[in-house]
C-alpha positions as CSV (number, residue, x, y, z in Angstrom):
1,M,129.4,132.5,121.4
2,T,126.2,131.2,119.9
3,D,123.8,128.9,121.7
4,R,123.5,125.5,120.0
5,P,120.5,123.3,120.3
6,P,121.2,120.3,122.6
7,R,122.3,117.2,120.9
8,M,119.7,114.4,120.9
9,F,120.1,110.7,120.7
10,Y,117.8,107.8,119.8
11,R,118.0,104.2,120.7
12,K,116.0,101.5,118.9
13,E,115.7,98.3,121.0
14,K,114.7,94.9,119.7
15,L,112.8,92.3,121.8
16,R,115.8,89.9,121.9
17,G,118.3,92.5,123.1
18,A,119.8,94.0,119.9
19,C,119.9,97.8,119.7
20,W,121.0,100.7,117.6
21,E,121.9,104.2,118.8
22,Y,122.4,107.3,116.8
23,Q,122.3,111.1,117.0
24,I,119.1,112.7,115.9
25,Q,119.6,115.0,112.9
26,G,116.4,117.0,113.4
27,G,114.4,117.8,116.5
28,W,110.9,118.3,118.0
29,I,108.2,119.8,115.8
30,S,104.6,120.6,116.4
31,V,102.3,119.6,113.5
32,P,98.7,120.6,113.3
33,S,96.2,117.7,113.1
34,A,92.5,117.1,113.6
35,E,93.3,116.3,117.2
36,G,95.1,119.6,117.7
37,S,98.8,120.2,117.6
38,R,100.9,117.0,117.7
39,R,104.5,117.0,119.0
40,L,106.8,114.7,117.0
41,L,110.5,114.0,116.9
42,T,111.9,114.1,113.4
43,H,115.2,112.8,112.0
44,R,116.8,112.9,108.5
45,F,119.6,110.8,107.2
46,A,121.3,109.6,103.9
47,F,122.3,106.1,103.0
48,Y,126.0,105.5,102.4
49,R,125.1,103.3,99.4
50,P,121.7,104.0,97.6
51,R,119.6,101.0,96.7
52,E,117.7,100.5,93.5
53,M,114.1,99.1,93.9
54,D,110.9,98.8,91.9
55,V,108.2,101.1,93.3
56,Q,104.5,101.3,92.6
57,T,104.0,105.0,91.8
58,P,100.9,106.8,90.6
59,H,102.4,106.4,87.1
60,G,103.0,102.6,87.3
61,V,106.0,100.6,88.4
62,E,109.2,102.7,88.3
63,R,112.8,101.8,89.3
64,L,113.9,104.3,91.9
65,S,117.1,104.7,94.0
66,R,116.5,104.9,97.7
67,A,119.1,107.4,98.8
68,A,117.9,109.0,102.0
69,A,115.1,109.0,104.6
70,E,113.2,111.1,107.0
71,Q,111.7,109.6,110.1
72,W,109.1,110.7,112.6
73,F,108.7,109.3,116.1
74,F,105.5,109.6,118.0
75,P,105.3,109.7,121.8
76,D,101.6,109.0,121.7
77,R,101.3,106.2,119.1
78,W,102.5,102.6,118.7
79,F,104.6,103.3,115.6
80,S,107.2,105.4,113.9
81,L,107.3,106.3,110.3
82,L,110.1,106.4,107.7
83,R,109.8,108.1,104.3
84,F,112.4,106.7,102.0
85,T,113.4,109.2,99.3
86,T,115.5,109.5,96.1
87,C,118.3,112.1,96.0
88,D,115.8,114.6,94.4
89,D,113.2,114.0,97.2
90,R,110.8,111.7,95.4
91,T,109.1,109.2,97.7
92,V,110.2,105.6,97.3
93,G,107.8,104.4,100.0
94,Y,106.8,104.7,103.6
95,Y,107.8,102.2,106.3
96,V,105.7,102.0,109.4
97,N,107.5,100.4,112.2
98,F,105.2,99.3,115.0
99,S,106.8,99.8,118.4
100,C,106.1,100.9,122.0
101,P,105.6,104.7,122.0
102,L,108.7,106.8,122.1
103,I,109.9,107.6,125.6
104,E,112.7,109.8,127.0
105,L,115.1,107.7,129.0
106,R,117.1,110.8,130.2
107,A,117.5,114.3,129.0
108,N,117.6,114.3,125.1
109,Y,118.0,110.6,124.9
110,Y,114.9,108.7,123.5
111,R,114.0,105.1,123.0
112,D,111.4,102.9,121.5
113,L,111.0,99.1,121.5
114,D,110.5,97.5,118.1
115,L,107.6,95.0,118.2
116,E,108.5,93.3,114.9
117,L,105.4,94.1,112.8
118,D,105.8,96.6,110.0
119,L,103.9,98.0,107.0
120,W,105.3,99.1,103.7
121,V,103.2,101.8,101.9
122,E,103.9,102.4,98.2
123,P,103.6,105.9,96.8
124,N,100.3,104.8,95.1
125,G,98.9,103.7,98.4
126,A,99.4,99.9,98.1
127,V,100.0,98.5,101.6
128,T,102.0,95.3,102.5
129,I,102.3,93.8,105.9
130,V,105.9,93.0,106.7
131,D,107.2,90.5,109.3
132,Q,103.8,89.2,110.4
133,H,105.5,85.8,111.1
134,E,108.1,87.4,113.3
135,F,105.4,89.3,115.3
136,D,103.3,86.2,115.7
137,A,106.4,84.3,117.0
138,E,107.1,87.0,119.5
139,V,103.5,87.0,120.7
140,E,103.7,83.1,121.0
141,A,106.9,83.4,123.0
142,N,105.3,86.0,125.3
143,R,107.9,88.6,124.5
144,V,105.1,90.7,123.1
145,T,102.4,90.9,125.8
146,P,98.7,90.5,124.9
147,E,98.2,94.2,125.7
148,W,101.1,95.2,123.4
149,A,99.8,92.9,120.6
150,A,96.3,94.5,120.9
151,Q,97.9,98.0,120.6
152,V,99.9,97.0,117.6
153,N,97.0,95.3,115.8
154,C,94.8,98.4,116.5
155,A,97.6,100.7,115.2
156,C,98.2,98.6,112.1
157,D,94.5,98.6,111.3
158,A,94.3,102.4,111.9
159,V,97.3,103.1,109.6
160,A,96.0,100.8,106.8
161,R,92.5,102.5,107.1
162,A,94.1,106.0,107.0
163,V,96.0,105.0,103.8
164,R,92.9,103.7,102.1
165,E,91.0,107.0,103.0
166,A,93.9,109.1,101.6
167,V,93.7,107.1,98.3
168,A,89.9,107.5,98.2
169,Q,90.3,111.2,98.7
170,F,93.4,112.0,96.6
171,G,93.7,109.1,94.2
172,P,96.6,106.7,94.0
173,D,99.2,109.4,95.0
174,I,99.4,109.6,98.8
175,D,102.1,112.3,98.5
176,R,99.4,114.7,97.4
177,D,98.3,114.6,101.1
178,R,101.7,115.6,102.6
179,H,102.0,118.5,105.0
180,P,103.5,121.4,103.0
181,E,105.9,122.6,105.8
182,F,106.9,119.3,107.5
183,G,106.7,116.8,104.6
184,L,104.8,114.4,106.8
185,P,102.0,112.4,105.1
186,Q,98.7,113.4,106.6
187,F,97.5,109.8,106.6
188,I,99.8,109.0,109.5
189,L,98.3,111.8,111.6
190,R,94.8,110.3,111.1
191,A,96.0,106.9,112.3
């Protein structure tokens, strides 16, 4: 009989009560960073139906098919990161989802609370803020506390700055700065 790693589950909660739960296809990894080793939870999945989209790549605008994703959760940051990919592992883009830091609710069962603000990062480093109006409405309705809003705004600024620094260092191809073993873009570790 072989020992299997324990099954792990993730729950994404929304401020107004909606939630999604799924089994993690991945696990905990330790990634070197300037701050020392960082512990991250990683997850991979494929889409049932790929979606075509125009993407700003280092070679200009290309039409790519978003077929899969890998995701990294941070217990020490106010965001998670998704890397959307084609079936041949080209980056379609990065989606930074600002949320309360990942917590363990019970053994091998993790949760974060989505705080509505997001960033879309194109492979060429172009950054677009997504759902600003939804975030502002949640702040106005006091569902996002002033402390949480300050953390999200600080994290958003840090991620955008880290992307700009990656573009300044590597040119308009932020994938040139991905960790060779884990695939994680280094800009997110500097945020």
